[in-house]
C-alpha angles and dihedrals in degrees: 000000000000113000095017119099121221088246089058097041094042104035124190113266108180107187099220092051093063103019094124092048089045092054094048094045091048090060093044090055089049091056091051092044092051090058089057091045089052096053106031124086112249114267122193118277090014092284088146092068101057133107125223133223113249137183088268106028133296134334140188092219117222117339119196121233127168098320096321133070137221137185137204122219133193104214107199094180099056089023099231140126108228128193116198130181129204086243087071098254126129145178130188141196124203116235111229134128098314132137127261087243094055092048090048093051095046094045092050088049091050091052089049092051092050093050095247099102111172130189117215136181097265102216132084122258128217091016123110088220105063099173109163113261093236091055099040107111092144098076107064110129126123128174107181093198095052092046093051090048090052088052092049088054090051090050090058095041089050091053094049094041090050089053090050091047091054091064094066127074099181122087108311134168123236118258098266143159120247109207092193093069096015095236138131108230147176121192130198120200129210091210093242126112117252132218114270111281113243093229117205097139107150110264096350121113111247090230090064093052092047093050090048092053097038092122134040113276146184105201130183139174151121128290129178090224136248145173110026091351103080097182138056116269148171112240141196131186141163129222118232091027107228122224111276094016095123090055097048115127112259124174114255137287086036113092141168116260113214090194095058096024091229140091118267132197108194107236095229090063089066103061089038092061123090089240112025093186093054093051093049094044090049090054092049094047096046091050095046092049090051091053094043100044097042090042093049097236118176093249095174091061096041104044130073111244 
């Protein structure tokens, strides 16, 4: 990252300073993600629903539709949502303080105009407040600077998580963005089935959670925070959690959260370090080793030499 300071590459993202924008943007990403969900064949562990980090924001990637394809992009540099089709047509919507209901109506109209009309389940998932998108006038904040800073954090997280992913030769997810929980994640698998997940995720069918966690995992990623965690953080957890996991040694300032039942590394500790990449990779490796060693994974077969 020659010529880019840690402050620029890893910008501040205090949760309370952009909480209203975050809540609105979270729901906007759910609308877009649900379009992909509605049009894409099911892929194990819900990998077909995710968004991906791009040089300008987030994208659905190509979505098939009646012999042609389209994609929806969030552009956090020009602050637009853009829909493009493989026929060469496009429509865009500027991001500004506007309600979830307004974005929902206009995006659905754009899809109709482009001949890729898509019906979605019009309520949020994984959020306690599941107000229908067409009725949600309450969430209408948009701070372009905060949104762009969040995207810049995702850029760096995507880069380091990809380097971490490259060290594993077993089954592993892409580095992808889950709009349900608004986090960037990568998941490694032991290859063994897991006990049935208990479910209970707000506004998410238990069958989806059980399929997502059908096999043993060590999963890590970045999350802007929420609930009892009032700051952005990198996280890492194991399912099922092996005995002794919460007491496993992890380099400071990483720690085990008894509230979330996962390890956290406060985001602010990363840009403050002399080598942000080293601190983050150390956290990812420590927590993965705890899951793999205590869970008796076949590490020799799963890891790149």
